[in-house]
N, C-alpha and C positions, 0 to 999 in steps of 0.2 A: 504493500499499499505505501502510496508515495506520500510525502511528508504534508501535514496540512490538510490531508484529504479525507473527511468523516466517512465511516461505513454509513448505510442506510440505517441500520439500527442506532447507532449515536446520534444522527439528524432527527430521528423521528423521537429521541429523547429531549433535545431541546426545547424550553418552552417558550412557547411564541404567543402574547397576548391576543385574546380573541374580543376584547371589549375595547371601548373607548379608552383610551390610555390617561384620558385629562377628567374622566369621572371622580367624583368624590363622594365618599359615605364612610361609615363608622364599621369597623369589624371587631368584635369581642369575643375571645376565646377563654373559658371560665374552666378552670381546673383545681386541682386540689395542692400541686406546688406551692411550697413556698414563693420561688420563682422559676423562671424559666426564661434562661438568658439563650437558651438555643434555639428556642422557638421568637424568641425577640431578635435575634440574628436574621431568623428567615422573614420577619416582618420587613427588616431593612433592605434584603434581598428584591423581594416582592416591590416595596417602594421605590427601587430603582426604576421599575416598568411604569408602575401606578403611585406616581408621586402624591396624587392626593387622597389616597385612600388612608385613612388612620386606623391602624391594628394595635389593639392592645391588650394583654392577657391580665385576667382577674383571678386570684385567689377566691374560692369561696368556702368559708368556714366550716368545718362538718360538714365538708361536703356530699357524703352519700346520702345524708339526712335531708340538706336542703335543695340538693337539686331539683327536684321535682317543683317546690317551690318556686324556686326562681325563674325555671322554664315557662313556668306559666303566668310570670309576673311582667309587668310594662318593660321591664330593663332586661329581658331574656337573650341570651348570648347568641351569636350564631354559629359557632362550633362550642363542642363541648368535650371533656374527657368522659369516654363510656368504658365499661367492662365486661365481657363476655358473660358475666355470673347476672347480669342483669337480667338477659333474658330467660323469659318464664318464671322471671319473680312478681308476684304480685305487686309489690312495693312499687315496682318502676313501671308499671304497665304505660301510665301517664308520660312518664319519660319517654319510652320506647314509641309512645305512639306520634311522638315528636319528630323523630329520627326520618329524616332522607334516605330514598334507597339509592346508595352511591354507586349501585352495580348498574344503573340507567345507562345506556351507552350514549344518550344526549348529551350526558355530562361530561365524556370524554377524559374519566380517570383512568390511568393505565397501572390498572389493580394487579398486571401480572408480573410487576417489578416485586410484588411481595411475596414472599416465601407462602406457598398454597397452604401449608397446614398450619398457618396464622389465620388465615381468612375464614369465616364461618357465614353461612347463609342461616336465615330465618326459615319456617316449614313452608313460606311462599315463595322461597328464592331470593328474598332481597338480601341484601348487603347493608347492614345498618350502621356498624363499626369498621374501621380504617385500622388497622395496627399500625402504630407509630414507632412503638419500639419494643421490644420482646425481652423473656428473662428466660434465663435459666439456672440451675444448680450446678456447683461445681466446686474448685478448690482454685485459691489464688497459690501459684509455685514461686519461692524463692529460687528462680535459676542460678543465681551465683552461687546460693548455697549449694546446691546439687555437684556443681562444677568445683569448688572448694572442696569438697568431700570425695570427688571422685565418684560420683552416683547418677544414675540416670534416672530421669523423673519416670515414675511407672504409668504403664499402660494397660495393666493386669493388675487381679486380685493378687496373684500371688508375687507378683512383682512389687505391689505395695507394701505386703506383710514384710517383704525382705529388705527394702528400702528403710521401713520403720525400725526394723530391728537394727539396721545398720547404724542409723541416727541414733538411736539410744545408746547403743556401743561407745559412740563417738562423743557421748555426752549431753545429747538432747532431751532432756525429760518428756517433753510431748510433740513428738514430730510432726501431730497433727494438733489443729486448735481448732477454736471455734464458741460462739456464743452458745452458752447453756444455761442462762440461769431462769428461762423461761421457755414456756411450747411455743411461744408464737416466733416464727424465723430461726428455730434454734439448729444446731447444726445436726443433730438427730435427725430431724424433717429433711434437713437437704441432702443426707446419706439415703434415707429410707424411701423419701418421696420417688425417686426415680427409678427406684428398683420395683417398688408396690406395681407402678404404672407399665412399666415392662411386662411385668407379671400379667398384669389384667390385659394387657394389649393382645397377647397369645391367646386368650380365651374368653370368648365373648358372653357365654352363660357365667362366667365368674365376675365379670364386668357387672352383668346386671344384678347380682347377688350383692356386688358391692355398694353398686348405687343404691339399691332398695335398703341398705343398712342392714341385711341379712345376717345372723351370726354366725352363718355356715361359711360365710365370705373371708373370716378372719384367717381361716387358713392359709389363703393367699399373701396375707401379711407375714408370714412367716420367713420367707427368704430375707425381707428388708430387715426386720427387725432382729435377724440373727447377725447379718452385717455390721448393725449399730453395735450390737452386744459384743460383738468378735473385736471391733475396733478397740473398743474398749478396754476388754478382757486383756487382748493381747499388748496393750501397753501403746496403742499407736496413738491414744487420745487420752491426756489426763483430764477428768471430767475437775478434778481442785484446781487446776493452773486455767482453766476453762471459766470457771466461774467467778474469775477474777476481772474478767473483761464485761462492764458494765451495761454495755448495749450493742446490739448486732450491726453497726454501722460505724459511727466514727471512732469506736473505742477497737473494735475489730480490727478496721484500717491501721489506726496508729500501734496496735501490738503488733500488726504483721510487719509494721515499718520499723519495729526494734531491730529486725535482720537476722532473729535466733530462731524464727519460726518457719520450718521448711515449708510447710503446705497449712493453708488454711480456709478451713471449710466455709464456704458461704454463697449468697446468690448473686445474681449481675448485678442486682439493686444495690448490693454491697458495694460491688466493683467501681459502680459508676462513680462515687465519691472518692476515690483512689488518685486522681491528680491533681484534685483543688488540695487534698492532705499531704501530697509529699512534702510541701514546705511547711506545713505546721509541725511536722515531724523533725523533732531535731536530729534522732536518731538516723533517719533518713537523707536529712540534707546533709549530715556528716560523711556518711558512708552509704551512697545510692546503690541500689542494686538492679538489675532487670527482673521483670517479674509477669507472668501469663497467668490467666484463667483457665484451667483446665477441666475437663470431666473426672469425678472420682472413679477409677477403676474399679467399677464393683464387681464384676466378674472377670474369668479368664479370658473372655473375649473383648473386654474393656468396658468402658464406662458408655453412659447414653448424655443424647444432648434432648434435653425435655424443652420443647419450641413450644414457648405461650407466650399468648401478647401480654404486655406488660402495659403501656398505655394505647387506647386506642381513641380516634377522633370520631365523634360523629356531628351531624350537619343538622341545626333546627331547621326544618323545612317551611317551618311558618316564621321565620326572622325575617327583618328587615334587609333589603338587597342582597336577596339569594343569589342571585348570578353573579356577583362580585364575590361572596361567599366560596361558591362553586369555582368559581375562577383562582380563588387563593389554594383552594383545596387541588385543583387539578396542577397547580404550580409547586405544592408542596408534596404531592405522590407522585416522585419520581425515584429513580436510583441517586442521582446526586443529591437531593433536598434530604432525602430522608437518611442516607449518610453522613451528610455533613450534619445535622441535626444530632443523630447518634455520637458521632464523633467530639462533639462540642459537651454533650449530656453525659458522654461515655458510658451509654447503654447498649445492650446487643441491636444491631440494625435490624428491622424488618424485612429487608431486602436479602436477596441471594448471596451478597457481595460481602463474606465473612472476613475480608483483609484488609478493610477500612481502617481498623484498629490492631495493631498487632498482639495486644492482650487477648483479644478473642479468637486469635488466629488457631489454638488447639480446637476449637469446637467444630472450624470450618473442614477440618480433617476427619471429622468422626464419619463412619461409614452412613450410608443411606439407612441401612435397616436397622439401624440403632439412633437414628432419630424419631421422636415421638411427640406427637402434638395432642395433648390430653383434652384439648375443648373438641378437636375433629372426632376423637376417638370416643368422646362422650362422657368423660369423667365429670362428675357433678362435685359443687363445694363442699357438701355434707361428708361425702367419701375423705376429701383431702382432711376434714378435722379428725377423723377416726385416726388415720397415719401418723398424722403428726402429733397428735396426745399420745397416741398408742408408743409412737418410737421414743417421745420424752420420758414418759414414764419408765420403761425400760433402761433408756439411757441414764436414768438416774438412780435405776434399781428399786425404785417404788414397787414394780411388778415386773413378772418373770416373763419371757417370750410366751411359754405357754398360757399364761395367766390373760394376758394382752390379746393373743389371739381369740380367746375364749368370750373376751368382753367387745369381740367387734360390735358397733352399732351402740354401745353405751356411752361412748366418751364424748362428754361436752365440754 
């Protein structure tokens, strides 16, 4: 290809304004983030083409409980954060009734730039939510520490056991760490949930039982709970050390940046805060190191990429200036803009290009048959509560694996 010549695919991906560029209006995006610099950067880029369009982001306090009221009010937003768990939830029926069908071809959104497993349709085939970011579960890896100790980052369960033993021998009390003070976003769930989902993905009958909270589904938690138990029993994770980490975001990151933790179990939501906190860590500032976010190798075939939407955008079909609102969405839903926003926010992109940020590169190498989309599979929120609490209670020693298996459906 000659220099400076774009391929047809690249040319088609370039956004071209379709409305009067001198048009003026106000567009509001409502969400739950305290701030959203990555989106505001997109506002600036859109304003380069539509200078008279005023875009702003507003945070709604107590978002999940106030969204329904706000969207019915006089100052309802043009675009708002949405989540797959809203679908089928009577509490959000009014919110869903305001959502535009983004699959309408007349809107011109290039939804094929988004990984298919992240997009969900309702029973009528409408797409009411577009994934902007995605999330997954894994471990932050201190690559320099592995190199220093002459070890390789594990890609299988047996390698993980060997690596943890090697690190312990070299004086690392807890080769793997994570947040363990509460069941919410605890390290136990980051280990157990991917394996439980993988187990259910192989058996539709088991998935049905699990979603119905049938106690018989408890047996399908066993491999996941045993993985949690074995990591702790084999000394890979020292719960007492993990209990010193006071939250699953800033404190997890700062503890990892101390430089003596080979692997820190967390979610991509935690990883999103790493770049900003590099300068906040005196230890990292004095002795920086390279790190990546990798799947936890839960089996001897490797780990899993649990590919779930994190934040999705919906358009209020009853908003003012709907045409310009859709124009902004058409601008945003492209490879370049979604990747740019993910890079600034340091969350997992919703596009197929996982190389935009080297920290997530290991997930781009996961074999396709080990990439699982829970929402497409049909995993429901009540099911996730069961595995999260069961894994936590097993991890802290409150119940045995057998007891947890028998309690499926009763965890609250």
